[in-house]
C-alpha positions in Angstrom: 45.4 59.2 154.4 42.6 56.8 155.5 42.9 53.1 155.4 39.7 51.7 153.9 38.5 48.2 154.7 35.7 46.4 152.9 34.1 43.4 154.6 32.4 40.8 152.3 30.1 37.9 152.9 27.4 36.3 150.7 24.3 38.5 151.1 25.7 41.4 153.0 23.0 41.0 155.7 24.7 39.1 158.5 28.5 38.8 158.8 29.9 41.6 156.7 27.6 44.4 158.0 28.3 43.1 161.6 32.0 43.3 160.9 31.6 46.8 159.5 29.6 47.9 162.6 32.1 46.3 165.0 35.1 47.8 163.4 33.5 51.3 163.2 32.7 51.0 166.9 36.2 50.0 167.8 37.7 52.8 165.5 35.4 55.4 167.2 36.3 54.1 170.7 40.0 54.4 169.7 39.6 57.9 168.2 40.8 56.7 164.8 37.9 57.8 162.6 40.2 60.1 160.7 42.5 57.2 159.8 40.3 54.1 159.3 37.1 53.6 157.4 34.9 50.5 157.0 32.2 49.4 154.6 30.7 46.1 153.6 29.3 44.3 150.5 28.1 40.9 149.4 28.9 38.6 146.5 25.1 38.1 145.9 22.8 41.0 145.1 19.5 39.4 146.2 19.3 41.5 149.4 20.5 44.8 147.9 19.0 47.8 149.7 18.0 45.7 152.8 19.1 46.3 156.4 21.0 43.5 158.1 19.0 40.5 159.2 16.9 41.4 162.2 18.4 38.6 164.3 21.9 40.0 163.7 20.8 43.5 164.5 19.3 42.3 167.8 22.4 40.3 168.7 24.7 43.1 167.8 22.5 45.7 169.7 22.9 43.6 172.8 26.7 44.2 172.5 26.3 47.9 171.8 26.6 47.8 167.9 24.1 49.7 165.7 23.9 48.0 162.3 22.4 50.5 159.8 24.2 49.5 156.6 22.1 48.8 153.5 23.1 45.6 151.6 24.9 46.0 148.3 26.9 43.8 145.9 30.7 44.2 145.6 31.7 46.2 142.6 34.8 46.1 140.4 35.7 49.6 141.5 35.8 48.5 145.2 39.1 46.8 144.4 40.5 50.3 143.7 38.6 52.2 146.4 39.6 49.9 149.3 43.0 49.0 150.8 41.9 45.6 152.1 39.0 43.4 151.3 38.2 41.0 154.2 36.0 38.0 153.4 34.2 35.7 155.8 34.7 32.2 154.3 36.4 30.2 151.5 33.5 30.6 149.1 33.6 34.4 149.5 37.3 34.3 149.0 37.0 32.4 145.8 34.2 34.5 144.5 35.9 37.8 145.3 39.2 36.5 144.0 37.6 35.8 140.6 36.2 39.3 140.5 39.6 40.9 141.1 40.7 42.9 138.1 44.4 42.3 138.6 46.9 40.4 140.8 47.6 43.6 142.7 43.9 43.9 143.5 43.7 40.2 144.4 46.5 40.8 146.9 44.2 43.0 148.9 41.9 40.0 149.8 42.2 38.5 153.3 40.1 36.1 155.3 38.6 37.5 158.5 40.1 34.6 160.5 43.6 35.8 159.4 43.2 38.4 162.1 41.9 36.1 164.8 44.6 35.2 167.4 42.6 33.0 169.8 40.2 31.0 167.6 41.4 28.1 165.6 38.5 28.5 163.1 39.4 29.0 159.5 36.2 30.8 158.5 33.3 32.8 160.0 30.3 30.6 159.5 27.1 31.9 158.0 24.5 32.2 160.8 21.5 32.7 158.5 20.1 29.2 159.1 21.3 28.9 162.7 19.7 29.8 166.0 20.7 32.6 168.3 23.9 30.7 169.2 25.1 31.0 165.6 24.8 34.8 165.7 26.6 35.0 169.0 29.5 32.8 167.7 29.8 35.0 164.6 29.9 38.1 166.8 32.6 36.6 169.0 34.7 35.8 165.9 34.1 39.2 164.3 35.1 41.0 167.5 38.3 38.9 167.7 39.1 39.5 164.1 38.4 43.2 164.2 40.6 43.5 167.3 43.4 41.8 165.4 42.9 43.9 162.3 42.8 47.1 164.2 46.0 46.1 166.1 47.7 45.4 162.8 46.6 48.7 161.3 47.8 50.6 164.4 51.2 48.8 164.3 51.6 49.4 160.6 50.9 53.2 161.0 53.7 53.4 163.6 56.3 52.0 161.1 
């Protein structure tokens, strides 16, 4: 049975599709495609159908990640389709938590930084209004968080 992870940010054009692409890359590199699946969504539907922000695609491509996801808004049925919903910041956490159809579903919501072991940051900042450094910082945090998440999923499957 696959573990399904949904990454969520505001518009689903920067942080969450990058997290999806990074985790997919790590899963493929580890040979775990049959056990772990990733997707992403946003709490805002204004970018629905769009590719990730070109600046994020360029920054991710420099690290070997191909971001091809089309933006979509999180749906009520996502709470039943995914095992974990991983949000990027406190505003995303509150918005997604309000959408949760039950306490059990709300228990699936985690912050990306919950999986970061080196960084002391409590959120993954939105790079949309930042320069190139903002996108690089976000990718650093997402790589760290995806490593931690993947390690946790591997350890859980051994139990």
